[in-house]
DSSP file (Angstrom, degrees, kcal/mol; ACC not computed):
  #  RESIDUE AA STRUCTURE BP1 BP2  ACC     N-H-->O    O-->H-N    N-H-->O    O-->H-N    TCO  KAPPA ALPHA  PHI   PSI    X-CA   Y-CA   Z-CA
    1    1 A M              0   0    0      0, 0.0     2,-0.0     0, 0.0     0, 0.0   0.000 360.0 360.0 360.0 128.8    0.0    0.0    0.0
    2    2 A N     >  -     0   0    0      1,-0.1     4,-2.1     4,-0.0     5,-0.2  -0.299 360.0-110.6 -74.5 163.0    1.5    3.3   -1.0
    3    3 A K  H  > S+     0   0    0      1,-0.2     4,-2.3     2,-0.2     5,-0.2   0.874 115.0  52.3 -61.8 -41.1    2.0    6.1    1.6
    4    4 A N  H  > S+     0   0    0      1,-0.2     4,-2.2     2,-0.2    -1,-0.2   0.916 110.0  48.3 -63.0 -44.3   -0.6    8.4    0.2
    5    5 A R  H  > S+     0   0    0      1,-0.2     4,-2.3     2,-0.2    -1,-0.2   0.901 110.8  51.5 -63.9 -40.9   -3.3    5.7    0.2
    6    6 A K  H  X S+     0   0    0     -4,-2.1     4,-2.5     1,-0.2    -1,-0.2   0.906 109.7  49.8 -63.1 -41.0   -2.4    4.8    3.8
    7    7 A Q  H  X S+     0   0    0     -4,-2.3     4,-2.5     2,-0.2    -1,-0.2   0.900 109.9  50.9 -64.8 -39.5   -2.7    8.4    4.8
    8    8 A L  H  X S+     0   0    0     -4,-2.2     4,-2.4     2,-0.2    -2,-0.2   0.908 111.1  48.3 -63.6 -41.9   -6.1    8.7    3.1
    9    9 A I  H  X S+     0   0    0     -4,-2.3     4,-2.3     2,-0.2    -2,-0.2   0.915 112.2  48.6 -64.7 -43.3   -7.4    5.5    5.0
   10   10 A Q  H  X S+     0   0    0     -4,-2.5     4,-2.2     2,-0.2    -2,-0.2   0.894 112.3  48.9 -64.5 -39.3   -6.1    6.8    8.3
   11   11 A Q  H  X S+     0   0    0     -4,-2.5     4,-2.6     2,-0.2    -2,-0.2   0.903 110.4  50.9 -66.9 -40.6   -7.8   10.2    7.7
   12   12 A A  H  X S+     0   0    0     -4,-2.4     4,-2.4     1,-0.2    -2,-0.2   0.916 110.6  49.3 -62.1 -42.5  -11.1    8.5    6.8
   13   13 A A  H  X S+     0   0    0     -4,-2.3     4,-2.3     2,-0.2    -2,-0.2   0.904 111.4  48.8 -63.9 -41.8  -10.9    6.5    9.9
   14   14 A A  H  X S+     0   0    0     -4,-2.2     4,-2.2     2,-0.2    -2,-0.2   0.905 111.6  49.5 -64.4 -41.7  -10.3    9.6   12.1
   15   15 A N  H  X S+     0   0    0     -4,-2.6     4,-2.3     2,-0.2    -2,-0.2   0.903 109.9  51.5 -63.5 -40.4  -13.1   11.4   10.4
   16   16 A H  H  X S+     0   0    0     -4,-2.4     4,-2.5     2,-0.2    -2,-0.2   0.928 110.1  48.1 -63.5 -45.6  -15.4    8.4   11.0
   17   17 A R  H  X S+     0   0    0     -4,-2.3     4,-2.6     1,-0.2    -1,-0.2   0.897 111.1  51.4 -61.4 -40.6  -14.5    8.3   14.7
   18   18 A A  H  X S+     0   0    0     -4,-2.2     4,-2.3     2,-0.2    -1,-0.2   0.896 110.4  48.5 -63.9 -40.0  -15.1   12.1   15.0
   19   19 A T  H  X S+     0   0    0     -4,-2.3     4,-2.4     2,-0.2    -2,-0.2   0.912 111.4  50.1 -66.1 -42.6  -18.5   11.7   13.4
   20   20 A L  H  X S+     0   0    0     -4,-2.5     4,-2.6     1,-0.2    -2,-0.2   0.928 111.8  48.1 -60.3 -45.6  -19.4    8.8   15.7
   21   21 A R  H  X S+     0   0    0     -4,-2.6     4,-2.6     2,-0.2    -2,-0.2   0.904 111.3  49.6 -63.5 -42.3  -18.3   10.9   18.8
   22   22 A K  H  X S+     0   0    0     -4,-2.3     4,-2.0     2,-0.2    -1,-0.2   0.919 112.9  47.2 -64.3 -43.4  -20.3   13.9   17.7
   23   23 A S  H  X S+     0   0    0     -4,-2.4     4,-2.5     2,-0.2    -2,-0.2   0.914 112.2  50.1 -62.8 -43.3  -23.4   11.9   17.1
   24   24 A L  H  X S+     0   0    0     -4,-2.6     4,-2.6     1,-0.2    -2,-0.2   0.915 108.9  51.4 -62.5 -44.1  -23.0   10.1   20.4
   25   25 A E  H  X S+     0   0    0     -4,-2.6     4,-2.2     1,-0.2    -1,-0.2   0.897 111.1  48.8 -60.2 -40.3  -22.6   13.5   22.2
   26   26 A H  H  X S+     0   0    0     -4,-2.0     4,-2.2     2,-0.2    -2,-0.2   0.932 111.6  48.4 -65.6 -45.2  -25.8   14.8   20.6
   27   27 A R  H  X S+     0   0    0     -4,-2.5     4,-2.3     1,-0.2    -2,-0.2   0.890 112.0  49.9 -61.7 -39.5  -27.7   11.6   21.6
   28   28 A L  H  X S+     0   0    0     -4,-2.6     4,-2.4     2,-0.2    -1,-0.2   0.881 108.4  52.7 -67.1 -39.1  -26.4   11.9   25.1
   29   29 A E  H  X S+     0   0    0     -4,-2.2     4,-2.1    -5,-0.2    -2,-0.2   0.909 111.2  46.9 -62.4 -42.4  -27.5   15.5   25.3
   30   30 A L  H  X S+     0   0    0     -4,-2.2     4,-1.9     2,-0.2    -2,-0.2   0.899 111.2  51.1 -66.1 -41.3  -31.0   14.6   24.2
   31   31 A A  H  X>S+     0   0    0     -4,-2.3     5,-2.0     1,-0.2     4,-0.8   0.907 111.4  48.0 -64.0 -41.1  -31.2   11.7   26.6
   32   32 A R  H ><5S+     0   0    0     -4,-2.4     3,-0.6     1,-0.2    -1,-0.2   0.907 109.6  53.1 -65.0 -40.7  -30.1   14.0   29.5
   33   33 A A  H 3<5S+     0   0    0     -4,-2.1    -1,-0.2     1,-0.2    -2,-0.2   0.846 113.2  43.6 -63.1 -34.3  -32.7   16.7   28.4
   34   34 A S  H 3<5S-     0   0    0     -4,-1.9    -1,-0.2    -5,-0.1    -2,-0.2   0.574 109.2-124.4 -88.5  -8.7  -35.4   14.1   28.5
   35   35 A G  T <<5 +     0   0    0     -4,-0.8     2,-1.5    -3,-0.6    -3,-0.2   0.732  51.5 159.2  74.6  22.2  -34.3   12.6   31.8
   36   36 A N     >< -     0   0    0     -5,-2.0     4,-2.4     1,-0.2    -1,-0.2  -0.624  14.5-179.7 -82.2  89.1  -34.0    9.1   30.3
   37   37 A E  H  > S+     0   0    0     -2,-1.5     4,-2.4     1,-0.2    -1,-0.2   0.862  77.0  52.8 -62.7 -39.2  -31.6    7.5   32.9
   38   38 A K  H  > S+     0   0    0      1,-0.2     4,-2.1     2,-0.2    -1,-0.2   0.934 112.3  44.8 -63.2 -44.8  -31.5    4.1   31.2
   39   39 A L  H  > S+     0   0    0      2,-0.2     4,-2.8     1,-0.2     5,-0.2   0.887 110.4  55.5 -66.7 -38.6  -30.6    5.6   27.8
   40   40 A I  H  X S+     0   0    0     -4,-2.4     4,-2.4     1,-0.2    -2,-0.2   0.932 108.9  47.5 -58.5 -46.1  -28.0    7.9   29.5
   41   41 A R  H  X S+     0   0    0     -4,-2.4     4,-2.1     1,-0.2    -1,-0.2   0.909 112.5  49.0 -63.1 -41.8  -26.3    4.9   31.1
   42   42 A L  H  X S+     0   0    0     -4,-2.1     4,-2.2     1,-0.2    -2,-0.2   0.921 112.7  47.0 -64.3 -42.6  -26.3    3.0   27.8
   43   43 A L  H  X S+     0   0    0     -4,-2.8     4,-2.4     1,-0.2    -1,-0.2   0.871 110.1  53.0 -68.4 -35.6  -24.8    6.0   25.9
   44   44 A E  H  X S+     0   0    0     -4,-2.4     4,-2.1    -5,-0.2    -1,-0.2   0.883 108.8  50.5 -65.0 -37.3  -22.2    6.5   28.5
   45   45 A Q  H  X S+     0   0    0     -4,-2.1     4,-2.1     2,-0.2    -2,-0.2   0.907 109.8  50.5 -64.2 -41.6  -21.2    2.8   28.1
   46   46 A E  H  X S+     0   0    0     -4,-2.2     4,-2.2     1,-0.2    -2,-0.2   0.906 108.7  52.0 -62.5 -41.4  -21.0    3.4   24.4
   47   47 A A  H  X S+     0   0    0     -4,-2.4     4,-1.3     1,-0.2    -1,-0.2   0.896 109.2  49.6 -62.2 -40.8  -18.8    6.4   25.0
   48   48 A N  H  < S+     0   0    0     -4,-2.1    -1,-0.2     1,-0.2    -2,-0.2   0.874 109.4  52.3 -65.5 -36.8  -16.5    4.4   27.2
   49   49 A Y  H  < S+     0   0    0     -4,-2.1    -2,-0.2     1,-0.2    -1,-0.2   0.895 109.6  48.5 -65.6 -40.2  -16.3    1.7   24.5
   50   50 A L  H  <        0   0    0     -4,-2.2    -1,-0.2    -5,-0.1    -2,-0.2   0.747 360.0 360.0 -72.7 -22.5  -15.3    4.2   21.9
   51   51 A G     <        0   0    0     -4,-1.3    -3,-0.2    -5,-0.2    -4,-0.1   0.455 360.0 360.0  90.7 360.0  -12.7    5.6   24.2
């Protein structure tokens, strides 16, 4: 695999993780606003899994 292709793959992976984190933060914000404790715990577990 050439260096440019490897960099593109790494950047795509980083962008994907950033999108996942942004989506998760939004979902967590909504769960907190609605007071859904079960969903908050699940989303916090998901956040811990993502790191």
